[in-house]
C-alpha atoms as one frame of an Amber mdcrd trajectory, in Angstrom:
protein
 -11.666 -34.455 -27.327 -12.871 -31.861 -24.955 -15.040 -32.690 -22.019 -18.524
 -33.141 -23.602 -20.399 -32.622 -20.167 -20.645 -28.867 -20.965 -18.752 -25.653
 -22.795 -16.852 -23.288 -21.084 -19.500 -20.610 -21.203 -21.497 -22.768 -19.066
 -19.214 -22.924 -16.532 -18.568 -19.250 -16.600 -22.402 -18.465 -16.250 -22.897
 -20.943 -13.260 -19.897 -19.694 -11.693 -21.278 -16.301 -11.959 -24.852 -17.342
 -10.849 -24.008 -19.397  -7.897 -21.177 -17.370  -6.409 -18.283 -19.380  -7.418
 -15.983 -17.080  -9.473 -16.622 -13.236 -10.685 -14.801 -11.230 -13.120 -12.085
  -9.161 -11.492 -12.833  -5.468 -11.194 -16.078  -6.211 -13.059 -17.903  -3.002
 -12.117 -15.273  -1.078 -14.043 -15.323  -2.943 -17.087 -13.016  -5.953 -15.990
  -8.969  -6.597 -16.071  -7.939  -9.142 -18.660  -6.491 -12.147 -16.671  -7.877
 -11.372 -13.301 -10.856 -13.138 -11.577 -12.097 -13.161  -7.863 -13.343 -16.036
  -5.841 -16.906 -15.582  -4.747 -18.156 -16.890  -1.308 -18.952 -20.608  -2.620
 -15.670 -20.394  -4.982 -13.309 -19.528  -2.165 -14.537 -22.522  -0.063 -14.007
 -24.820  -3.104 -10.830 -23.561  -3.733  -9.757 -23.778  -0.005 -10.759 -27.376
   0.160  -8.582 -28.133  -2.805  -5.922 -26.752  -1.027  -6.116 -28.636   2.165
  -7.103 -31.694   0.423  -3.899 -31.387  -1.523  -1.636 -30.309   1.224  -3.059
 -33.592   3.309  -2.355 -35.889   0.175   1.267 -34.253  -0.469   2.411 -33.433
   3.055   0.448 -34.635   5.763   0.106 -38.180   4.832   3.812 -38.204   3.660
   7.071 -38.616   5.633   9.476 -36.071   5.652   7.756 -33.052   4.525   7.801
 -29.363   5.563   5.830 -26.652   4.696   6.757 -22.763   3.843   4.897 -19.498
   3.065   7.496 -17.400   1.515   7.498 -13.413   0.176   5.899 -12.882  -2.974
   8.413 -10.087  -3.756  11.742 -10.886  -4.252  15.114  -9.495  -4.827  15.813
  -9.182  -8.779  19.253 -11.371  -8.016  17.053 -14.248  -7.191  15.419 -14.299
 -10.386  18.634 -13.470 -12.501  20.273 -16.571 -10.915  17.338 -18.858 -11.378
  17.152 -17.964 -15.409  13.564 -16.205 -15.172  14.620 -12.595 -16.616  16.405
 -14.399 -19.457  15.221 -15.979 -22.704  14.470 -19.165 -20.760  11.267 -17.430
 -19.164   9.807 -15.558 -22.089   7.157 -16.150 -24.569   6.743 -15.187 -28.521
   5.202 -12.323 -29.063   3.673 -10.439 -31.988   1.952  -6.914 -31.993  -0.803
  -5.487 -34.583   0.919  -2.511 -36.420  -2.146  -0.642 -36.200  -3.874  -1.232
 -32.795  -0.911  -2.163 -30.796  -2.566  -5.388 -29.187  -0.301  -7.854 -28.691
  -0.981 -11.662 -29.341   1.091 -15.098 -28.285   2.436 -15.760 -32.186   2.039
 -19.645 -31.219  -1.790 -19.264 -30.258  -2.523 -17.446 -33.867  -0.558 -20.283
 -35.438  -2.616 -22.916 -33.674  -5.704 -20.751 -34.382  -4.734 -21.061 -38.130
  -4.337 -24.838 -38.118  -0.728 -25.141 -37.177  -0.338 -28.289 -34.574   2.231
 -28.298 -31.990   3.274 -24.186 -32.620   4.625 -23.477 -29.302   7.624 -26.266
 -30.189   8.640 -23.949 -33.186  11.651 -21.557 -32.594  11.281 -17.584 -32.941
  12.174 -17.816 -36.773  10.503 -20.406 -37.604   7.076 -19.032 -36.230   7.964
 -15.748 -37.997   8.437 -17.679 -41.118   5.251 -19.719 -40.849   3.304 -16.691
 -39.937   4.442 -14.896 -43.254   3.937 -18.104 -45.229   0.141 -18.426 -44.150
  -0.265 -14.667 -44.403  -1.558 -14.710 -40.854  -2.912 -11.151 -39.722  -4.238
 -10.079 -36.335  -7.713 -10.641 -35.206  -8.413  -7.137 -36.440  -7.033  -8.037
 -39.642  -3.781  -5.890 -39.824  -0.368  -6.791 -40.366   1.957  -8.076 -37.469
   4.996  -7.075 -36.501   7.940  -9.798 -36.426   7.908 -12.549 -33.572   9.910
 -11.643 -30.702  10.549 -13.027 -27.209   8.328 -11.402 -24.245   9.516 -11.704
 -20.723   6.794 -12.982 -18.509   8.061 -11.411 -15.004   6.438  -8.614 -13.337
   9.089  -5.958 -12.307   8.011  -3.690  -9.535   9.638  -0.692  -7.878  10.092
  -0.659  -3.967  10.947   2.045  -1.810  11.291   5.468  -2.045  14.094   5.704
  -4.880  13.776   5.098  -8.267  17.009   3.306  -9.601  18.078  -0.261 -10.300
  18.558  -0.882  -6.760  14.349  -0.118  -6.319  13.649  -2.608  -8.664  11.893
  -6.145  -7.611   9.794  -8.763  -9.082   6.756 -10.489  -8.152   7.520 -14.209
  -7.999   6.960 -15.865 -11.215   6.826 -19.049  -9.519   6.607 -20.479  -5.584
  10.114 -22.655  -6.291  12.503 -19.816  -5.855  11.313 -19.080  -2.172  11.906
 -22.612  -1.319  15.294 -23.078  -3.004  16.488 -19.594  -1.306  15.340 -20.887
   2.183  17.292 -24.334   1.716  20.006 -23.551   4.093  17.737 -21.999   6.595
  15.813 -25.321   6.756  18.783 -27.487   6.990  20.354 -25.438   9.783  16.677
 -25.153  11.830  15.355 -28.588  11.245  18.338 -30.605  10.257  15.981 -32.992
   7.905  17.674 -35.935   6.317  17.701 -36.830   2.508  14.931 -37.549   1.131
  12.708 -34.742   2.087  10.486 -32.146   1.025   9.609 -28.374   1.084   5.860
 -27.608   0.230   4.155 -24.187  -0.584   0.723 -22.982  -2.101   0.681 -19.653
  -2.886   0.270 -16.611  -5.508   2.383 -16.258  -8.633   2.391 -13.821 -11.359
   3.071 -13.950 -15.184   2.598 -11.074 -17.313   0.652 -13.247 -20.052   0.195
 -11.586 -23.444  -3.138 -12.989 -23.994  -5.149 -14.756 -20.935  -7.469 -16.396
 -22.070 -10.191 -19.443 -21.447 -11.651 -18.188 -17.866  -9.291 -18.976 -15.136
  -7.052 -21.278 -17.271  -4.979 -18.589 -18.428  -4.240 -15.952 -16.160  -2.007
 -13.122 -14.775  -2.255 -13.852 -11.185  -2.698 -17.609 -10.062  -1.984 -19.951
  -7.115   0.145 -22.812  -7.337   0.487 -25.968  -5.356   4.224 -26.766  -5.547
   6.610 -29.128  -3.617  10.435 -29.508  -3.860  11.725 -33.095  -3.290  15.496
 -32.843  -2.528  17.050 -36.347  -3.265  20.345 -38.063  -3.755  21.280 -37.419
  -7.445  21.526 -41.340  -7.615  17.901 -42.058  -6.668  16.200 -39.582  -8.769
  14.398 -41.758 -11.288  12.842 -43.817  -8.381  11.598 -40.590  -6.571  10.319
 -39.594 -10.039   8.180 -42.253 -10.558   6.824 -42.424  -7.171   5.885 -38.988
  -7.411   4.210 -39.685 -10.887   2.181 -42.389  -9.255   1.038 -40.347  -6.364
  -0.161 -37.437  -8.913  -2.190 -39.840 -10.352  -3.809 -40.778  -7.234  -4.301
 -37.502  -6.343  -6.086 -36.721  -9.343  -8.606 -39.776  -8.746  -9.181 -38.140
  -5.173 -10.611 -35.037  -6.651 -12.816 -36.738  -8.832 -11.183 -36.507 -12.155
 -11.669 -39.534 -14.016  -8.470 -41.468 -14.782  -9.415 -41.668 -18.798  -9.489
 -37.682 -18.853  -5.743 -37.650 -17.407  -3.280 -37.736 -20.117   0.694 -37.758
 -19.693   3.286 -35.940 -22.049   6.975 -36.739 -21.908   7.998 -33.241 -22.806
  10.718 -33.439 -25.622  13.973 -31.402 -24.370  13.296 -28.672 -27.121  10.052
 -27.680 -25.175  11.130 -28.268 -21.597  11.862 -25.585 -19.049  15.288 -24.376
 -18.861  16.087 -26.035 -15.771  14.559 -29.064 -16.756  16.693 -32.509 -17.686
  12.930 -34.659 -17.631   9.451 -33.340 -17.729   6.190 -35.087 -17.699   2.903
 -32.609 -18.119  -0.300 -34.104 -17.128  -3.055 -32.942 -19.205  -6.650 -32.769
 -18.615  -9.719 -33.088 -20.940 -11.074 -29.320 -20.395 -14.076 -28.380 -22.196
 -12.165 -26.302 -24.548  -9.320 -29.348 -25.369  -6.658 -31.385 -23.868  -4.482
 -28.676 -21.652  -1.794 -29.082 -18.911  -3.273 -29.119 -15.306   0.063 -30.234
 -13.428   3.800 -30.978 -14.211   6.411 -33.291 -13.161   9.733 -32.096 -13.455
  13.429 -33.388 -12.689  15.085 -29.903 -12.115  18.670 -31.530 -11.158  20.697
 -29.387  -8.934  20.100 -26.523 -11.409  18.702 -24.152  -8.803  20.738 -24.530
  -5.690  23.861 -24.806  -7.832  22.829 -21.509  -9.492  21.945 -19.533  -5.941
  25.366 -21.070  -4.358  27.250 -19.456  -7.377  25.364 -16.172  -7.307  24.537
 -15.611  -3.628  28.273 -17.079  -2.335  25.889 -19.212   0.029  27.136 -22.658
   0.196  23.659 -24.683  -0.313  25.164 -28.082  -0.347  23.873 -30.937   2.003
  26.363 -33.522   4.316  25.415 -37.048   4.847  25.872 -39.415   7.678  29.369
 -40.335   6.274  30.446 -36.861   6.028  29.970 -36.918   2.136  29.349 -33.033
   0.466  27.074 -32.640  -2.364  24.424 -30.623  -3.600  21.003 -32.550  -3.772
  18.978 -32.799  -6.901  15.363 -32.163  -6.847  11.835 -33.655  -8.183   9.295
 -31.106  -8.418   5.517 -31.454  -8.795   3.758 -28.360  -9.549  -0.454 -28.368
  -9.648  -2.240 -25.226 -10.926  -4.780 -24.334  -8.319  -7.027 -22.096 -10.589
  -6.784 -24.717 -13.184  -7.839 -27.515 -10.565 -10.573 -25.474  -9.526 -12.012
 -25.523 -13.415 -11.406 -28.971 -14.227 -13.394 -30.032 -10.917 -16.050 -27.892
 -12.069 -15.779 -29.218 -15.319 -15.585 -33.075 -14.197 -18.519 -32.421 -11.991
 -20.942 -30.815 -13.961 -24.151 -32.439 -15.168 -27.633 -31.738 -16.351 -29.671
 -34.528 -15.988 -33.587 -35.217 -16.402 -35.275 -34.839 -13.131 -38.501 -36.113
 -13.979 -41.741 -35.012 -15.605 -39.953 -33.517 -18.404 -37.833 -31.434 -15.645
 -33.833 -31.018 -16.221 -31.336 -30.173 -13.194 -28.158 -28.904 -12.935 -26.080
 -30.864 -10.594 -22.258 -30.585  -9.424 -21.050 -34.157  -8.264 -18.831 -32.759
  -6.175 -16.741 -35.176  -3.681 -18.118 -34.521   0.019 -14.482 -33.208   0.729
 -14.659 -30.616  -1.915 -18.022 -29.645  -1.604 -18.294 -26.028  -0.587 -21.723
 -26.767   1.628 -21.700 -30.292   2.762 -25.135 -29.982   4.685 -28.136 -27.573
   4.011 -30.686 -27.372   6.639 -34.119 -25.953   5.619 -37.500 -25.588   7.634
 -40.129 -26.583   5.043 -42.102 -23.218   5.513 -39.838 -20.218   6.361 -43.130
 -18.713   7.996 -43.884 -21.362  10.324 -41.983 -20.566  13.639 -42.397 -23.979
  14.982 -40.350 -25.357  12.279 -37.859 -22.695  12.127 -37.112 -23.490  16.005
 -36.583 -26.990  15.311 -34.309 -26.519  11.854 -32.265 -23.538  13.687 -31.855
 -26.426  16.602 -30.673 -28.925  14.238 -28.362 -26.196  12.078 -26.496 -25.360
  15.156 -25.751 -28.971  16.170 -24.766 -30.178  12.689 -22.813 -26.891  12.422
 -20.638 -27.831  15.327 -19.863 -31.193  13.952 -19.533 -30.790  10.309 -18.579
 -26.970  10.067 -19.739 -26.816   6.097 -23.341 -26.456   6.962 -25.513 -23.733
   5.641 -29.223 -22.894   6.529 -31.673 -22.339   3.453 -35.161 -20.932   3.820
 -34.887 -18.753   0.544 -38.181 -19.984  -1.893 -39.928 -23.237  -1.873 -38.370
 -26.456  -0.929 -37.658 -27.470  -4.822 -36.009 -24.260  -5.356 -33.795 -24.952
  -2.533 -33.005 -28.578  -4.035 -32.222 -26.895  -7.069 -30.045 -24.376  -5.950
 -27.852 -26.986  -3.770 -27.512 -29.372  -6.347 -26.035 -26.422  -8.365 -23.507
 -25.702  -5.443 -22.656 -29.459  -5.242 -24.288 -29.780  -1.543 -24.399 -33.526
  -1.094 -27.055 -33.579   1.586 -30.442 -31.556   2.108 -31.911 -31.889   5.448
 -35.679 -30.809   6.127 -37.544 -30.005   9.213 -41.241 -30.835   8.063 -44.661
 -30.985  10.309 -43.886 -34.848  10.753 -40.546 -33.920  12.625 -42.646 -32.051
  15.015 -44.444 -35.346  15.797 -41.863 -38.252  15.341 -38.755 -36.267  15.986
 -37.295 -37.065  12.369 -36.204 -34.987   9.652 -36.142 -35.815   5.653 -32.480
 -36.372   4.339 -32.265 -35.807   0.837 -29.420 -37.324  -1.531 -27.918 -34.817
  -4.087 -26.989 -37.806  -6.573 -30.089 -40.045  -6.745 -32.495 -37.692  -5.355
 -33.796 -40.272  -2.942 -35.226 -39.132   0.409 -35.145 -40.762   4.103 -36.272
 -40.208   7.270 -33.756 -39.876  10.025 -33.988 -39.382  14.002 -32.435 -36.100
  14.924 -30.875 -38.194  17.851 -29.236 -40.164  15.252 -28.919 -37.723  12.786
 -24.930 -36.970  13.287 -23.815 -40.732  12.898 -26.263 -40.906   9.744 -25.333
 -37.784   7.915 -21.542 -38.909   8.505 -22.393 -42.141   6.936 -24.139 -40.888
   3.680 -21.253 -38.348   3.180 -18.613 -41.377   3.423 -20.815 -43.482   0.763
 -20.702 -40.786  -2.032
């Protein structure tokens, strides 16, 4: 059952209204499957990235970061299998409008459960059996496989040597740099390589806001292990993944595991567990954990002629196996917004919208305001408080737009945990009002003790 707190349409409206996410190329009518992150959206996104890096890299041993190229030699993707049938979606086309659609999505929209598990001939037969037409009501072409890679041409010539690909996953950049890491750092197994970055897939029908898009960010690590120990490592990373979801505020009851059947697994996987979240539009994948065996390193060894094996302390030489946790960053942003969103009574028949974001993720942690913007004596103190807190907490905003009630409502929608207000009493008692986002309770705190007081309140969320 979908998250009942809100609808997708409500989140889209909030995201635009409060500067989280905008339609890509909006003033030109937009471009399907592309979205731009606004000032608060980019802060939320960066906070998720930084916390993920802390959780999976800096807090773990033997983890190393990479930032590999988006453009990659076509031979990389041939070796990995991404230019073949293993990295394709089932496509049908409207015979009149020539609009293209995912065959499995059309089947699911017409009541066929788990349509993605059907083979192409089975999908084709089912579409004919149910007499499914395009959304425009026209006949459809037979189902065929559509490769999701984005080919590009580089250089000044236009022949086979000029073809490259935008990466379809960050993983291959880590695999092709495996030997470079061994030669430069000499790590001991087990160890991991981590990366956060852009990926591109030519989705047939991008939909559901930032859930299914053509350009997206992945947070991913490749953990290299002795093949005899993969099950233990898999279980450990499975546990760490659940701890991660809790850490960013997703309720354990809203996270579901799907042990993916062999027929539905990616071409490189021997075992995959999908982590699914209860989004407003249904239970959908937010992350995955795959046992890629030695598929990638072995294939790149064969195709490149470069030895990508590892030698242990005994001199034993072998190709390590790989456990891969993968997390969709854009889907995380959407899940965090959905989980945090609430409309609640605010007294006297009033209703407020609030994002109950964890302080670690909130775009703004503290908002500082003078009670009245046209009183220089209040503004002076408020600016001094703001400057001091900015140095200590970083994510601090100065807000003097509208009356204090409107400021509170705006900061609630942004997800700001604490608001600090300088009023006329502040000029006498050298204290400020601190207002708590979730409880709406207010307290007086001495300015000289404000930093410690705010740190304590942030830690209590």
